[in-house]
N, C-alpha and C positions, 0 to 999 in steps of 0.2 A: 190799451197802451199805457195807461196810468199804472196798472198793476205790474206790467213788464218793467217799467222804469223804477218802480219801488223795489222790485226783486233785484234788478241790476245794481241799484244803489246799496242794498243790503249785502249783496255778494262783494261789491267793491270795497265796502267798509270792512267786511270780514277778512278779505284778502289782505287789506292794508294792516289790520291788526295782527294777522298771522305772520306777516313779513317783518313786523317789529318785535318778534318774540325775543326772549333772552338767551338765544343760542350764542355761545361764544365761539368765535372762529379760532382755529389753531394754525394761523399763518406764522411763518418765520419772519422775524424782523429783517428789513433790508439794511445792509451795511452801507451807509452813505460815506464812510470814511471819516466822519466827525463824530466823536463820542462825547455826548454831553452828560452822560451818567457817571458820577464819580465812582471809581472802582478802587476798593481798598484791598491791597495785597497785604495779608497779615502773616505771611511766611517770614520767619526770622532771617536776618541778614546772614548770620553765621552763628553756630553754636560753639565755636572754638574759644580760644583764650580771649581775654579782655581786648576789646577792639581799639581802645584809645585811652590816653591819659589826659589829664588837664593841660599838659603842655601842648597837646595837639590842637587845642582851641586857638592858640596863637601862632601855630606853625602854618605859614602860607602854603606849604606843600600838602597839608592835610585837608581832606574834604570838610572836616569840622570847622575850618576857618571860614568857609563859605556860609553866610548866614542870611541870605536874602532869597526869597521865593517870589517869583513874579507871576502875575495872573493876566489872563486875557481880559479884554474890555468887558465890564459889567458881569464878571464871573468870579466865583469862589471855588471853582473846580481846580484841583492841583494837576498841573501838566506832568506827564510821565517823566520828563527830564529831571524833575525835582524829587522823585520818590526815593531814590537811593540816598540823597542828601538828608531827607527827612528821616528815613529809617536809621541812618547812622547817628543822627542827633538823638533819636529815641533810644538807641542802644546805649549811647553814652549816658543818658539819664538813668536807664535801667541798671547799668553797671556801677553807677555812682549815685546812690540814693540820697546823698546830701546835696546834690546839684539841683539848682533851680533856674528857671528861665521865664522870661516874659516874651510873649509873641505879640509884636506890635502890628496891627492891621492898618493898612493905608489904602487910600483911593486917590484917583486923580480929581481935578477941580470940577469936572462935569457932574451935574446932578446937585440936588439940594444938600445942605449940610447934614440934615437928618439921614437922608438916603446914604450918603457917603460914610457916615459913622456906622450905620447898620451894615454896609458892605464891608468895611474894614473889620468889623466884628466877625462877620461870616468867614472872611479870609483867615483870620487868626484861629477861629474855631475849627475850620477845615484842616489846618495844619496840626492843631492840637489833637483832634480826633484821630488823624493818621498816626501821630506819634504814640498815642495811647494804644492804638491797635498793634503797634510794634513793641509794646512793653513799657513805655514810659508811664510813670505814675501821674494821676490827675492832680495830686498835690504838688507836683514838681513844676507844673505849667500854669502860668497866669496869662490871660489874654486881655489886651488893651487895644481899643480902636482909637486911632487919631483921625480917621476919615481923610479929609483933604488938608488938614491943618499943618502937617509937617512934610511938605513936598521935598523930594530928592532933587528934582529939576523944576525950575520956575517958568520956563517958556510955555507957550500955549500951542503946542502941536503934538502930533501923535508920538514922536520919538520921546518927548518929555513926559507925556501922559503915561506911556508904557513904563517908564522908570518909577512912576509914582504908584502904580498898581502892584502892591507888594505886601508881603508879610516879612517882618524882620525878627530874627532870633537874637535875643539879648540875654546873655547869662547873667543872673543876679547873684548866684552863689555857685562856686565850683568846689568840688570836694578835694 
């Protein structure tokens, strides 16, 4: 009986090792409806004439007058609703090489000071990376994080916190 138990144990261990082999499964990912992977669409907005002039930056009818990108809680992923806005600002930069901007990253008051500074930096970099993918020059964009230090809203509830989770486009030089 002792030899039988040893044989069974050896077979059990061998089976366990073979079950843990490095075979990779080729299953399709399940779409849960929430995409947490940032997707960068690098197709140009339009290859036609110049999209905009410096006057469009102050025209409330122009999409270029919109300069705030909001983020979900604890995220630096750009929501689809802001991709066209970011692409248009990138196109403005690419068509106006003398233009410069600062992307200010912000966070709400939850979390440590260091964490919020890092999250603000990630949000600004996320917008900058998408703009560069759309043709803006890296020398045209400066990223600064203010973390929780410059809140848009000062109350302590979700509606205020959502206003503080943002990246703000500030033009420092227009051509």
